[in-house]
MIFIDO-326253 format. One record per residue: residue in three letters; x, y, z of N, C-alpha, C, O, CB in turn. Coordinates in steps of 0.1 Angstrom, whole numbers, padded with zeros to 4 digits, always signed. Glycine has a CB too. Layout:
// residues N
ALAXYZXYZXYZXYZXYZ;...
//
This chain:
// residues 147
MET+0361-0039+1731+0373-0035+1737+0374-0020+1736+0375-0015+1725+0385-0043+1731;GLY+0375-0013+1746+0377+0001+1746+0391+0005+1745+0400-0002+1741+0370+0008+1757;PHE+0394+0017+1751+0407+0023+1751+0416+0015+1760+0428+0014+1758+0407+0037+1755;ARG+0410+0010+1771+0417+0003+1781+0422-0010+1775+0433-0015+1779+0409+0000+1793;GLY+0415-0016+1766+0418-0029+1761+0431-0028+1752+0439-0037+1751+0407-0035+1753;ILE+0432-0016+1745+0444-0014+1736+0456-0012+1745+0467-0017+1741+0441-0003+1726;ALA+0454-0004+1756+0466-0001+1764+0471-0014+1770+0483-0015+1773+0462+0009+1775;GLY+0463-0023+1773+0467-0035+1779+0471-0046+1769+0473-0057+1773+0456-0041+1789;ALA+0471-0043+1757+0474-0052+1746+0489-0056+1746+0497-0048+1750+0470-0047+1732;SER+0491-0067+1741+0505-0072+1741+0513-0066+1729+0507-0062+1719+0506-0087+1741;PRO+0526-0066+1730+0534-0061+1719+0532-0070+1706+0532-0065+1695+0549-0062+1722;ARG+0528-0082+1708+0526-0091+1697+0513-0086+1690+0513-0086+1677+0524-0105+1701;CYS+0503-0082+1697+0491-0077+1691+0494-0064+1684+0488-0062+1673+0481-0075+1702;PHE+0503-0055+1689+0506-0043+1682+0513-0046+1669+0511-0039+1659+0515-0034+1691;SER+0522-0056+1670+0529-0059+1657+0520-0064+1647+0521-0062+1635+0540-0069+1660;GLN+0510-0072+1651+0500-0077+1642+0491-0066+1636+0488-0065+1624+0490-0087+1648;ILE+0488-0056+1645+0480-0045+1641+0489-0036+1631+0484-0032+1621+0476-0036+1653;GLU+0501-0034+1635+0510-0027+1626+0512-0034+1612+0512-0027+1602+0524-0025+1632;ALA+0513-0047+1613+0514-0055+1600+0502-0053+1592+0502-0051+1580+0517-0070+1603;ALA+0490-0054+1599+0477-0053+1592+0476-0039+1586+0471-0037+1575+0465-0056+1601;LEU+0480-0029+1595+0480-0015+1590+0489-0013+1578+0485-0006+1569+0483-0006+1602;GLY+0501-0019+1579+0510-0018+1568+0505-0024+1555+0506-0019+1544+0524-0024+1571;GLU+0498-0036+1557+0492-0043+1546+0481-0034+1540+0480-0034+1528+0487-0057+1551;ARG+0473-0028+1549+0462-0020+1544+0468-0007+1537+0462-0003+1527+0453-0015+1556;ASP+0479-0002+1542+0485+0010+1536+0490+0006+1522+0488+0013+1512+0496+0016+1544;ALA+0496-0006+1521+0501-0011+1508+0489-0013+1498+0490-0009+1487+0509-0024+1510;GLN+0478-0019+1504+0466-0021+1495+0461-0007+1491+0457-0006+1479+0456-0029+1503;LEU+0461+0002+1500+0456+0016+1497+0464+0022+1487+0459+0028+1477+0455+0024+1510;ARG+0478+0021+1488+0487+0026+1477+0484+0020+1464+0484+0026+1453+0501+0025+1482;ASP+0483+0006+1465+0480-0001+1452+0467+0003+1446+0466+0005+1434+0480-0016+1455;LEU+0457+0005+1454+0444+0010+1449+0445+0024+1444+0438+0027+1434+0433+0009+1460;GLU+0452+0032+1451+0454+0046+1446+0461+0046+1433+0458+0054+1424+0461+0055+1456;GLU+0472+0038+1431+0479+0037+1419+0470+0031+1408+0470+0036+1396+0491+0027+1420;ALA+0462+0021+1411+0453+0015+1402+0442+0026+1398+0438+0027+1386+0446+0003+1407;ASN+0438+0034+1408+0428+0044+1405+0434+0055+1396+0427+0060+1387+0423+0051+1418;ALA+0446+0059+1399+0453+0069+1390+0455+0063+1376+0453+0070+1366+0467+0072+1396;THR+0459+0050+1375+0460+0044+1362+0447+0044+1355+0446+0047+1343+0466+0030+1363;LEU+0437+0040+1362+0423+0039+1356+0419+0053+1352+0412+0055+1341+0413+0033+1365;ALA+0422+0063+1360+0418+0077+1357+0425+0082+1344+0419+0088+1336+0420+0087+1369;GLU+0438+0078+1344+0446+0082+1332+0440+0075+1319+0439+0081+1309+0461+0078+1334;ARG+0437+0062+1321+0432+0054+1310+0418+0060+1306+0415+0061+1294+0431+0039+1314;ASN+0410+0063+1316+0397+0069+1313+0399+0082+1305+0391+0085+1296+0389+0072+1326;THR+0409+0091+1309+0411+0103+1302+0415+0100+1288+0410+0107+1278+0422+0111+1309;GLU+0424+0090+1286+0428+0087+1272+0416+0082+1264+0414+0086+1252+0439+0076+1272;LEU+0408+0073+1270+0396+0068+1263+0386+0080+1260+0380+0080+1249+0389+0058+1272;MET+0385+0089+1269+0376+0100+1267+0381+0109+1255+0373+0113+1247+0374+0109+1280;ARG+0394+0111+1255+0400+0118+1243+0397+0110+1230+0393+0116+1220+0415+0120+1245;GLY+0399+0097+1231+0396+0089+1219+0382+0089+1215+0379+0090+1203+0400+0074+1222;VAL+0373+0089+1225+0358+0090+1222+0355+0104+1216+0348+0105+1206+0350+0088+1235;GLY+0362+0114+1221+0360+0128+1216+0364+0129+1202+0358+0135+1193+0367+0138+1225;THR+0376+0123+1199+0381+0123+1185+0372+0115+1176+0369+0120+1165+0396+0117+1185;ARG+0367+0104+1180+0358+0096+1172+0345+0103+1170+0339+0102+1159+0356+0082+1178;GLU+0340+0109+1180+0328+0117+1179+0329+0128+1169+0321+0131+1161+0323+0122+1192;SER+0341+0135+1170+0344+0146+1160+0344+0140+1146+0338+0146+1137+0357+0153+1164;ALA+0351+0129+1144+0352+0123+1131+0338+0118+1126+0335+0120+1115+0362+0111+1131;TYR+0330+0113+1136+0317+0109+1132+0308+0121+1128+0301+0120+1118+0310+0102+1144;ASN+0309+0132+1135+0302+0144+1132+0306+0149+1118+0298+0154+1110+0304+0155+1143;ARG+0319+0149+1116+0324+0154+1103+0319+0145+1092+0315+0149+1081+0340+0154+1102;ALA+0319+0132+1094+0314+0122+1084+0299+0124+1082+0294+0124+1070+0316+0108+1089;GLN+0292+0127+1093+0277+0130+1091+0275+0142+1083+0266+0143+1074+0270+0131+1105;GLU+0283+0153+1086+0282+0165+1078+0285+0163+1063+0278+0168+1054+0291+0176+1084;LYS+0296+0155+1061+0299+0152+1047+0288+0144+1040+0285+0147+1029+0313+0144+1047;LEU+0283+0134+1047+0272+0127+1042+0260+0136+1038+0253+0134+1028+0267+0116+1052;GLN+0257+0145+1047+0246+0154+1045+0249+0163+1033+0240+0165+1024+0243+0163+1057;GLU+0261+0168+1032+0265+0176+1020+0264+0168+1007+0259+0173+0997+0279+0182+1022;GLN+0269+0156+1008+0268+0147+0996+0254+0144+0993+0251+0143+0981+0276+0135+0998;GLY+0246+0142+1003+0231+0139+1000+0225+0151+0993+0217+0149+0984+0224+0136+1013;GLU+0228+0163+0998+0223+0175+0992+0228+0177+0977+0221+0180+0968+0227+0188+1000;LEU+0241+0173+0976+0247+0174+0962+0240+0164+0953+0237+0167+0941+0262+0171+0963;ILE+0237+0152+0958+0230+0142+0950+0216+0147+0946+0212+0145+0935+0229+0129+0958;GLU+0209+0153+0956+0196+0158+0953+0197+0169+0942+0189+0169+0933+0189+0164+0965;MET+0207+0178+0943+0208+0188+0933+0211+0182+0919+0206+0187+0909+0219+0198+0937;LEU+0220+0173+0919+0224+0166+0906+0212+0159+0900+0210+0159+0888+0236+0157+0908;GLU+0204+0152+0909+0192+0145+0904+0182+0155+0898+0176+0153+0888+0186+0137+0915;ASP+0181+0167+0905+0172+0177+0900+0177+0182+0886+0169+0184+0877+0171+0189+0909;GLN+0190+0184+0885+0196+0188+0872+0194+0178+0861+0190+0181+0850+0211+0191+0874;ILE+0196+0165+0865+0194+0154+0855+0179+0154+0851+0176+0152+0840+0198+0141+0862;ARG+0170+0155+0861+0156+0155+0858+0152+0166+0849+0145+0165+0839+0147+0156+0871;GLY+0158+0178+0851+0155+0190+0843+0161+0188+0829+0154+0191+0819+0161+0202+0849;ALA+0173+0182+0828+0179+0179+0815+0171+0169+0807+0169+0170+0795+0194+0175+0817;ARG+0166+0159+0815+0158+0148+0808+0145+0154+0803+0141+0151+0792+0155+0137+0818;GLU+0139+0163+0811+0126+0169+0806+0129+0178+0794+0121+0177+0784+0120+0177+0817;THR+0140+0185+0794+0143+0194+0783+0146+0185+0771+0141+0188+0760+0156+0202+0786;ALA+0153+0174+0773+0156+0165+0761+0144+0159+0756+0142+0157+0744+0166+0154+0766;GLU+0134+0155+0765+0122+0149+0760+0114+0159+0752+0108+0156+0742+0114+0144+0772;LEU+0113+0172+0757+0106+0182+0749+0113+0184+0736+0106+0186+0726+0106+0196+0757;GLN+0126+0185+0735+0133+0186+0723+0130+0175+0714+0128+0176+0701+0148+0188+0725;LEU+0130+0163+0719+0127+0151+0711+0113+0152+0705+0111+0148+0694+0128+0138+0720;GLU+0103+0156+0713+0090+0157+0709+0089+0168+0697+0082+0166+0687+0080+0161+0720;GLU+0096+0179+0699+0096+0189+0689+0103+0184+0676+0098+0187+0665+0104+0202+0694;LEU+0114+0177+0678+0120+0171+0666+0111+0161+0659+0111+0160+0647+0133+0164+0670;LYS+0104+0153+0667+0095+0143+0661+0084+0151+0653+0081+0147+0642+0089+0134+0671;ALA+0079+0161+0659+0068+0169+0652+0074+0175+0639+0067+0175+0629+0062+0180+0661;GLN+0086+0181+0640+0092+0187+0629+0094+0177+0618+0092+0179+0606+0105+0194+0633;LEU+0099+0165+0622+0101+0154+0612+0088+0150+0605+0088+0148+0593+0108+0142+0619;GLN+0078+0149+0613+0065+0145+0607+0060+0156+0597+0055+0153+0586+0054+0143+0618;ARG+0062+0169+0601+0058+0180+0592+0067+0179+0579+0061+0180+0568+0060+0193+0598;GLU+0080+0177+0581+0088+0176+0569+0085+0163+0560+0086+0164+0548+0103+0175+0573;GLN+0082+0152+0567+0078+0140+0559+0065+0143+0552+0063+0139+0540+0076+0128+0569;LEU+0056+0150+0558+0043+0153+0551+0046+0163+0540+0041+0161+0529+0033+0160+0561;ASP+0054+0173+0542+0058+0182+0531+0065+0175+0520+0062+0177+0508+0068+0193+0536;ARG+0074+0165+0523+0080+0158+0513+0071+0149+0505+0071+0148+0493+0092+0149+0519;THR+0061+0143+0512+0051+0134+0506+0043+0143+0496+0040+0139+0485+0042+0127+0516;MET+0039+0155+0501+0031+0163+0493+0040+0168+0481+0034+0168+0469+0026+0176+0501;ALA+0052+0171+0483+0061+0176+0472+0063+0164+0462+0062+0166+0450+0074+0180+0477;GLU+0065+0152+0467+0066+0140+0458+0053+0138+0450+0054+0135+0438+0070+0128+0466;GLY+0042+0140+0457+0029+0138+0450+0027+0149+0439+0023+0146+0428+0018+0139+0460;ALA+0031+0161+0443+0030+0172+0433+0040+0169+0421+0036+0172+0410+0033+0186+0439;LEU+0052+0165+0424+0061+0162+0414+0056+0151+0405+0057+0152+0393+0075+0158+0420;GLU+0051+0140+0411+0045+0129+0403+0034+0134+0394+0033+0130+0383+0041+0118+0412;ALA+0025+0143+0400+0014+0148+0392+0019+0157+0381+0014+0156+0370+0004+0156+0401;GLY+0029+0165+0384+0035+0173+0373+0041+0165+0362+0040+0168+0351+0046+0182+0380;ARG+0048+0154+0366+0054+0145+0356+0043+0139+0347+0044+0138+0335+0062+0134+0363;LYS+0032+0135+0354+0021+0129+0346+0015+0139+0337+0012+0136+0325+0010+0123+0356;ASP+0014+0152+0342+0008+0162+0333+0017+0165+0322+0013+0166+0310+0006+0175+0342;ILE+0030+0166+0324+0040+0168+0313+0039+0156+0303+0040+0159+0291+0054+0169+0319;ALA+0039+0144+0308+0038+0132+0299+0025+0133+0291+0025+0131+0279+0038+0119+0307;ARG+0014+0137+0297+0001+0138+0290+0002+0149+0280-0003+0148+0268-0010+0141+0300;LEU+0008+0161+0284+0009+0172+0275+0018+0168+0263+0015+0172+0251+0015+0184+0282;LEU+0029+0161+0266+0038+0157+0255+0030+0147+0245+0032+0148+0233+0050+0150+0261;ARG+0022+0139+0251+0014+0130+0242+0004+0138+0234+0002+0135+0222+0007+0119+0251;GLU-0002+0148+0240-0012+0156+0233-0004+0164+0222-0009+0165+0211-0019+0166+0242;ILE+0007+0169+0225+0015+0177+0215+0019+0168+0204+0018+0171+0192+0028+0183+0222;SER+0023+0156+0208+0027+0146+0198+0015+0142+0189+0017+0141+0176+0033+0133+0204;THR+0004+0141+0195-0009+0137+0187-0012+0149+0178-0015+0147+0166-0020+0134+0197;ILE-0011+0161+0184-0015+0173+0175-0005+0174+0164-0009+0177+0153-0014+0186+0184;GLN+0008+0172+0167+0018+0173+0156+0016+0162+0146+0017+0165+0134+0033+0172+0162;TYR+0012+0151+0150+0010+0140+0141-0002+0143+0132-0002+0141+0120+0007+0126+0148;ARG-0012+0149+0137-0024+0153+0130-0021+0164+0120-0026+0166+0109-0036+0156+0139;ALA-0012+0173+0125-0009+0185+0117+0000+0182+0106+0001+0189+0096-0003+0196+0126;GLU+0008+0171+0106+0018+0168+0096+0011+0165+0083+0015+0170+0072+0026+0156+0100;PRO+0000+0157+0082-0006+0155+0069-0012+0168+0064-0012+0170+0051-0017+0144+0071;ALA-0017+0176+0072-0023+0189+0067-0012+0197+0062-0014+0204+0052-0030+0196+0079;GLN+0000+0197+0068+0011+0206+0063+0016+0200+0050+0020+0207+0041+0023+0206+0073;GLU+0016+0187+0049+0020+0181+0036+0010+0184+0025+0014+0186+0013+0022+0165+0037;GLN-0003+0185+0028-0013+0188+0019-0013+0203+0015-0016+0207+0004-0027+0184+0024;ALA-0009+0211+0024-0010+0226+0022+0000+0230+0011-0004+0237+0002-0006+0234+0035;PRO+0012+0225+0011+0021+0229+0000+0016+0223-0013+0018+0229-0024+0035+0223+0003;ALA+0010+0211-0013+0005+0206-0026-0007+0215-0031-0008+0217-0043+0000+0191-0024;ALA-0015+0220-0022-0027+0228-0026-0021+0241-0031-0026+0247-0041-0037+0230-0014;ALA-0011+0246-0025-0005+0259-0029+0001+0257-0043+0001+0266-0051+0006+0264-0019;ARG+0007+0245-0046+0013+0243-0059+0002+0242-0070+0004+0247-0081+0021+0230-0060;ILE-0009+0237-0066-0020+0236-0075-0026+0250-0078-0028+0253-0090-0032+0227-0069;GLN-0027+0258-0068-0032+0271-0071-0022+0279-0079-0025+0287-0088-0035+0279-0057;ASN-0010+0277-0076+0001+0284-0084+0001+0280-0098+0003+0288-0108+0015+0282-0077;ALA-0002+0268-0101-0002+0262-0114-0014+0267-0122-0013+0269-0134-0002+0247-0114;ALA-0025+0270-0115-0037+0274-0122-0037+0288-0125-0046+0293-0131-0049+0270-0114;
//
């Protein structure tokens, strides 16, 4: 149907076309409103995504910082442990030296005590042997004095 067909169309046909056109205009307005609502919602969602991405990035940075802090603390702990182990080894060696020194001192003390006990026995023996001679010496001196 060309231009002539529309000119010869009945008023009823025009009213149907106008009704369809009105219906289409209403649909178009509804779709435009829905599109505007969706665009608004999309903008809100994009802001929300941006906010969440920012929070995510901050959380990732914080995790990285904490990971670095953990590594640093682990290094410090490892260093402190190594230092403590070296100190422990040094203390063990010092304890062994002191135990050896003490054992040697106790051995020397025991040997000294044995020597003192032996010397005391010898002195006692010498004194015991010397007593009869001392008792005889005054008697011999009395005999010489008497003669």
